[in-house]
C-alpha positions as CSV (number, residue, x, y, z in Angstrom):
1,X,0.0,0.0,0.0
2,X,2.8,2.4,0.8
3,X,4.4,2.0,-2.6
4,X,1.1,2.5,-4.3
5,X,0.5,5.7,-2.2
6,X,3.9,7.0,-3.3
7,X,3.4,6.0,-7.0
8,X,-0.1,7.2,-7.5
9,X,-0.9,9.9,-4.9
10,X,-3.4,11.6,-7.2
11,X,-5.4,8.5,-7.8
12,X,-5.6,7.8,-4.1
13,X,-6.6,11.4,-3.5
14,X,-9.3,11.0,-6.2
15,X,-10.6,7.9,-4.4
16,X,-10.7,9.9,-1.1
17,X,-12.3,12.8,-2.8
18,X,-15.0,10.6,-4.4
19,X,-15.7,9.0,-1.0
20,X,-16.0,12.4,0.6
21,X,-18.3,13.6,-2.1
22,X,-20.4,10.5,-1.8
23,X,-20.7,10.9,1.9
24,X,-21.6,14.6,1.5
25,X,-24.2,13.8,-1.1
26,X,-26.2,11.9,1.5
27,X,-26.1,14.8,3.9
28,X,-27.1,17.5,1.4
29,X,-30.7,18.8,1.6
30,X,-32.5,20.4,-1.4
31,X,-32.3,24.1,-1.3
32,X,-34.5,26.7,-2.9
33,X,-32.6,26.2,-6.2
34,X,-31.8,29.8,-7.0
35,X,-28.1,29.2,-6.6
36,X,-27.7,32.2,-4.3
37,X,-26.2,31.8,-0.9
38,X,-24.6,33.9,1.7
39,X,-21.1,32.6,1.1
40,X,-19.1,32.4,-2.1
41,X,-16.7,29.6,-2.7
42,X,-13.3,30.0,-1.2
43,X,-10.1,29.8,-3.2
44,X,-9.4,26.4,-1.7
45,X,-12.8,25.1,-2.6
46,X,-12.3,26.3,-6.2
47,X,-8.9,24.6,-6.2
48,X,-10.6,21.4,-5.1
49,X,-13.2,21.6,-7.9
50,X,-10.5,22.3,-10.5
51,X,-8.4,19.4,-9.3
52,X,-11.3,17.1,-9.4
53,X,-12.2,18.1,-13.0
54,X,-8.6,17.7,-14.1
55,X,-8.4,14.2,-12.5
56,X,-11.7,13.2,-14.0
57,X,-10.5,14.4,-17.4
58,X,-7.3,12.3,-17.1
59,X,-9.4,9.3,-16.0
60,X,-11.8,9.6,-18.9
61,X,-8.8,9.1,-21.3
62,X,-7.8,5.8,-19.7
63,X,-10.1,3.3,-21.6
64,X,-9.3,4.6,-25.1
65,X,-5.9,6.2,-24.7
66,X,-4.0,4.9,-21.7
67,X,-0.7,6.5,-22.7
68,X,-2.2,10.0,-22.7
69,X,-4.0,9.2,-19.4
70,X,-0.7,8.1,-17.8
71,X,0.9,11.3,-19.0
72,X,-1.9,13.4,-17.6
73,X,-1.7,11.5,-14.2
74,X,2.0,12.0,-14.1
75,X,1.6,15.8,-14.6
76,X,-1.2,16.0,-12.1
77,X,0.8,14.0,-9.5
78,X,3.5,16.7,-9.7
79,X,1.2,19.7,-9.8
80,X,-1.8,19.0,-7.5
81,X,-1.3,20.0,-3.9
82,X,-2.8,17.0,-2.1
83,X,-2.2,18.4,1.3
84,X,-4.2,21.5,0.4
85,X,-7.0,19.3,-0.9
86,X,-7.1,17.1,2.2
87,X,-7.2,20.2,4.4
88,X,-10.0,21.7,2.3
89,X,-12.0,18.5,2.5
90,X,-11.5,18.4,6.3
91,X,-12.7,22.0,6.5
92,X,-15.7,21.4,4.3
93,X,-16.7,18.3,6.3
94,X,-16.8,20.5,9.4
95,X,-19.4,22.7,7.6
96,X,-21.3,20.0,5.6
97,X,-23.7,22.5,4.1
98,X,-20.8,23.8,2.0
99,X,-20.9,20.6,0.0
100,X,-24.1,21.7,-1.7
101,X,-22.4,24.9,-3.1
102,X,-19.4,22.8,-4.2
103,X,-21.6,20.3,-6.0
104,X,-23.4,23.0,-7.8
105,X,-20.2,24.6,-9.0
106,X,-18.7,21.2,-9.8
107,X,-21.7,20.4,-11.9
108,X,-21.4,23.7,-13.8
109,X,-17.6,23.3,-14.3
110,X,-18.0,19.7,-15.5
111,X,-20.7,20.8,-18.0
112,X,-18.5,23.6,-19.3
113,X,-15.5,21.3,-19.5
114,X,-17.6,18.8,-21.5
115,X,-18.8,21.4,-23.9
116,X,-15.2,22.5,-24.7
117,X,-14.3,19.0,-25.8
């Protein structure tokens, strides 16, 4: 496990992020749907969203172009700040209602990313 953690920290982070997102989904309640809230996303929350989108993009290349996917994962492993992401997830988990805002922005970002491809 230690060698896997050292070789693929971004993949392990993705798994942790996916688990955190899955847990948070269960705790989110439906809001009024207008997308307005008292608090905007922090820079760390935006970083988390961008990192997730980048990892998801790399992962989507795996089935049809594993060489490109490996290259993207290698780049992400060296550029993504996993400590920052872990701290952000910990902070968000202490204020679980923040996940709703993050999911909304993540959905918008994923939609925009898909329309660019």
